[in-house]
C-alpha positions as CSV (number, residue, x, y, z in Angstrom):
1,M,-17.2,26.1,4.6
2,E,-15.0,27.9,2.5
3,S,-14.4,30.6,4.9
4,R,-13.7,28.1,7.5
5,K,-10.8,26.7,5.2
6,K,-9.4,30.1,4.7
7,D,-9.5,30.5,8.3
8,A,-7.6,27.4,9.0
9,A,-5.1,28.0,6.2
10,A,-4.4,31.4,7.8
11,E,-3.8,30.1,11.1
12,R,-1.4,27.5,9.7
13,E,0.2,30.1,8.2
14,R,0.8,32.2,11.4
15,A,2.0,29.4,13.4
16,L,4.6,28.5,10.9
17,L,5.7,32.0,10.7
18,R,5.7,32.6,14.7
19,G,7.3,28.9,15.1
20,G,9.8,29.4,12.6
21,L,10.9,32.9,13.6
22,R,11.1,32.0,17.1
23,G,12.8,28.8,16.6
24,R,15.6,30.0,14.0
25,M,16.2,32.8,16.6
26,A,16.4,30.3,19.7
27,G,18.5,27.8,17.7
28,G,21.2,30.5,16.7
29,F,21.3,31.6,20.3
30,C,21.5,27.9,21.6
31,T,24.5,27.0,19.1
32,L,26.2,30.6,20.1
33,Q,26.1,29.7,23.6
34,G,27.5,26.2,23.0
35,S,30.3,27.4,21.3
36,V,31.0,29.7,24.2
37,D,30.8,27.0,26.6
38,A,32.9,24.5,24.3
39,L,35.3,27.4,24.3
40,Q,35.4,27.8,28.1
41,R,35.9,24.1,28.6
42,Y,38.9,24.1,26.3
43,L,40.7,26.9,27.8
44,A,40.0,25.3,31.2
45,A,42.0,22.3,30.0
46,N,44.5,23.7,28.1
47,A,45.3,27.3,29.0
48,T,47.6,28.7,31.8
49,P,45.8,29.8,34.9
50,D,46.4,33.5,34.0
51,V,45.4,33.3,30.5
52,Y,42.3,31.2,31.6
53,E,41.3,33.6,34.1
54,V,41.2,36.6,31.6
55,A,39.4,34.6,28.9
56,R,36.9,33.3,31.7
57,T,36.0,37.1,32.4
58,M,35.7,38.0,28.6
59,L,33.4,34.6,28.1
60,D,31.2,35.5,31.1
61,Q,30.6,39.0,29.5
62,M,29.8,37.4,26.0
63,T,27.1,35.0,28.1
64,G,25.3,37.9,29.7
65,R,25.1,39.7,26.3
66,I,23.8,36.7,24.6
67,A,21.3,36.4,27.3
68,A,20.3,39.9,26.7
69,L,20.0,39.7,23.1
70,E,17.8,36.6,23.3
71,R,15.5,38.6,25.6
72,V,15.1,41.3,23.3
73,S,15.0,39.0,19.9
74,G,12.3,36.9,21.6
75,N,9.9,39.8,22.7
76,A,10.7,41.2,19.1
77,A,9.6,37.8,17.5
78,E,6.5,37.8,19.4
79,L,5.7,41.4,18.7
80,A,6.5,41.2,15.0
81,C,4.3,37.6,14.6
82,G,1.7,39.0,16.8
83,V,0.6,37.4,20.0
84,L,-3.1,37.8,19.0
85,T,-2.4,34.8,16.4
86,W,-2.4,32.5,19.5
87,G,-6.1,33.0,19.4
88,A,-9.0,32.7,22.0
89,G,-9.3,28.9,21.2
90,E,-6.2,28.5,23.6
91,L,-7.6,30.3,26.4
92,A,-9.0,28.2,29.4
93,P,-10.9,28.7,32.6
94,L,-8.1,30.0,35.2
95,E,-8.8,31.0,38.8
96,L,-6.6,34.3,39.4
97,S,-6.5,34.5,43.1
98,E,-4.8,31.3,43.9
99,Y,-2.6,31.7,40.8
100,L,-1.4,35.1,41.6
101,A,-0.5,33.9,45.2
102,E,1.5,31.1,43.8
103,L,3.1,33.7,41.3
104,R,3.8,36.1,44.3
105,G,5.6,33.4,46.3
106,C,7.5,32.3,43.1
107,I,8.7,35.7,42.3
108,N,9.7,36.8,45.8
109,E,11.8,33.7,46.2
110,E,13.7,34.0,42.9
111,L,14.2,37.8,43.8
112,A,15.2,37.0,47.2
113,I,18.0,34.5,45.8
114,R,19.1,36.9,43.4
115,G,19.6,39.8,46.1
116,F,17.1,42.2,44.9
117,G,15.1,44.5,47.3
118,V,11.7,44.3,44.8
119,R,9.0,42.5,46.3
120,A,5.6,41.5,45.4
121,A,2.3,41.3,47.3
122,V,-1.4,40.5,46.3
123,E,-4.4,42.3,47.9
124,G,-7.8,42.6,47.8
125,E,-10.9,39.9,47.5
126,T,-9.6,36.6,48.4
127,G,-12.6,34.5,47.2
128,P,-12.1,32.8,43.6
129,L,-12.0,34.9,40.3
130,W,-12.1,33.2,37.3
131,A,-11.3,34.3,33.9
132,M,-10.6,32.9,30.3
133,A,-7.0,33.1,30.1
134,T,-3.6,31.4,29.9
135,T,-0.7,31.3,32.6
136,G,1.6,32.1,29.9
137,L,-0.1,35.5,29.2
138,V,-0.7,36.5,32.7
139,D,3.1,35.7,33.2
140,G,3.8,37.9,30.7
141,I,2.3,40.9,31.7
142,L,3.7,40.6,35.1
143,V,7.3,39.6,34.3
144,N,7.7,42.3,32.0
145,L,6.2,44.9,34.5
146,L,8.4,43.5,37.3
147,S,11.5,43.8,35.2
148,N,10.8,47.4,34.2
149,L,10.4,48.1,37.9
150,I,13.6,46.5,39.1
151,Q,15.5,48.5,36.3
152,V,14.0,51.9,37.6
153,C,13.6,51.1,41.4
154,P,15.5,48.2,42.5
155,G,14.2,48.3,45.8
156,G,10.5,49.1,44.8
157,R,7.2,47.2,45.5
158,M,4.7,45.7,43.1
159,T,1.1,45.4,44.6
160,L,-1.6,43.2,42.6
161,R,-5.2,43.8,43.8
162,L,-8.0,41.8,42.9
163,G,-11.4,43.5,42.6
164,P,-13.6,45.4,43.4
165,G,-15.6,43.7,40.6
166,R,-14.0,41.7,37.7
167,T,-10.6,44.0,38.1
168,L,-6.9,43.3,38.4
169,T,-5.1,46.2,39.1
170,Y,-1.1,46.5,39.4
171,R,0.7,49.1,41.1
172,D,4.5,49.9,42.0
173,D,6.2,52.7,43.8
174,G,8.6,53.4,41.2
175,P,9.1,56.7,39.7
176,G,6.5,56.2,37.1
177,M,6.2,57.8,33.7
178,D,4.2,60.7,32.6
179,H,0.3,59.5,32.5
180,G,-0.7,60.7,29.1
181,T,2.5,59.1,27.6
182,V,1.8,55.6,29.0
183,S,-2.0,56.1,28.5
184,R,-1.4,56.2,24.9
185,L,1.2,53.4,24.8
186,L,-0.8,51.1,26.8
187,E,-4.2,52.1,26.0
188,E,-4.2,52.9,22.4
189,G,-0.8,51.1,21.1
190,K,1.0,54.7,20.2
191,V,4.6,54.7,21.1
192,P,5.9,58.7,21.4
193,E,8.8,59.3,19.2
194,R,11.1,60.2,22.2
195,L,10.3,56.8,23.7
196,L,11.8,54.8,20.8
197,D,15.6,55.3,21.7
198,Q,14.7,54.7,25.5
199,G,12.9,51.1,25.0
200,C,9.4,50.3,25.4
201,V,8.8,46.8,24.3
202,G,8.1,45.4,27.7
203,L,5.2,47.8,27.9
204,L,3.9,47.0,24.1
205,M,4.3,43.3,25.0
206,V,2.0,44.1,28.2
207,R,-0.7,45.5,26.0
208,E,-0.4,42.4,23.6
209,Y,-0.9,40.0,26.2
210,A,-3.8,41.8,27.7
211,L,-5.6,42.3,24.5
212,A,-5.0,38.4,23.7
213,M,-7.3,37.7,26.6
214,E,-9.7,40.4,26.0
215,W,-8.6,42.5,29.2
216,T,-9.4,46.3,28.9
217,I,-6.3,48.4,29.9
218,H,-6.5,51.6,31.9
219,V,-3.7,53.5,33.1
220,E,-4.5,55.3,36.4
221,E,-3.1,58.6,37.7
222,G,-1.2,58.6,40.7
223,D,2.5,58.0,42.3
224,G,4.4,55.0,40.5
225,L,2.7,53.1,37.7
226,C,-0.6,51.9,38.3
227,I,-2.5,49.9,35.5
228,R,-6.0,48.6,35.7
229,F,-7.3,45.8,33.7
230,D,-10.8,45.2,33.4
231,L,-11.7,41.3,32.7
232,P,-14.4,40.3,30.5
233,E,-17.5,38.5,31.9
234,F,-17.0,34.9,32.8
235,D,-19.2,31.9,32.4
236,A,-19.3,30.3,36.0
237,A,-20.4,27.1,34.5
238,A,-17.2,26.8,32.7
239,A,-15.3,26.7,36.0
240,V,-16.3,23.3,36.9
241,R,-14.0,21.8,34.2
242,P,-10.5,22.5,36.0
243,A,-11.8,21.3,39.1
244,L,-11.6,17.5,37.6
245,R,-8.1,18.0,37.1
246,D,-5.2,16.9,39.1
247,T,-4.7,20.6,40.6
248,A,-1.6,19.8,42.6
249,A,0.2,18.5,39.9
250,E,-0.7,21.2,37.6
251,G,0.5,23.7,40.6
252,R,4.1,22.0,40.3
253,S,4.2,22.7,36.6
254,R,2.8,26.2,36.5
255,A,5.3,27.1,39.1
256,A,8.3,25.5,37.3
257,V,7.3,27.0,34.0
258,L,6.8,30.6,35.9
259,S,10.4,30.3,37.4
260,D,12.2,29.5,34.0
261,R,10.4,32.4,32.4
262,L,11.2,34.7,35.3
263,K,14.9,33.4,35.2
264,R,15.0,34.1,31.6
265,E,13.7,37.5,31.7
266,L,16.0,38.5,34.9
267,D,19.1,37.0,33.2
268,G,18.4,38.8,29.8
269,A,17.9,42.1,31.8
270,F,20.3,41.9,34.5
271,G,23.0,39.2,33.5
272,P,22.8,35.4,34.3
273,Y,22.8,34.8,37.7
274,T,26.0,33.3,39.2
275,G,25.4,33.0,42.9
276,N,26.7,36.2,43.9
277,S,24.2,38.5,46.0
278,G,22.8,41.5,44.9
279,K,22.3,41.2,41.3
280,G,22.3,38.5,38.7
């Protein structure tokens, strides 16, 4: 009894820390962006056209920097608080083949709109593959890998393969990294000192998201980046529960959530989308 009380108290503290840190950061960026928007409206109404055009360019640059900083701070907050504090209690049965097909469509649509050449494909077993997961964690893995690929290979291709067995493999045709370096980072959580200045938060997030679902990570050798996730065994009887839900309504909601997350990541990494082709 005493142990359960301590566990519950510790979980409350972790939740407050996680929500408070992220909340303060999000609130600060929201206030800052609101100030930029208000200044832009004021100048549009009161400045001369020449002055407004100069100011508008500067304000657009500020908006891009705010998005980039918000993305980095959000990732840093999750790493600082530890996504593992979400706990296995939040995991639920998720059918991966259907979800990845939905995710592929969402990714390709958003990338096409923005003019990026990268595309996603899903291959392998077409039958149902159930896992205890959350769409947020799976999204987090793939969105971070996608963002990294776009930065190093704007015209590349990412492929997701289900099977054989209980595996999900990510592969891309980017330039890749040293196999030993990536293995130490993803499999062991060790960051080589020479990578600290180059940025490796995205890959660290991939590791944390996978560990939160108890997925085992293996970095395979070959061209580009290839990561195999071994999924733990799943109790097939648990798959009955999701079938009782309104899956069509859930699908619309999942697509909207993924789209929002993908837009935030791309806005932060490449600048807010303005409707111009080629780049956000």
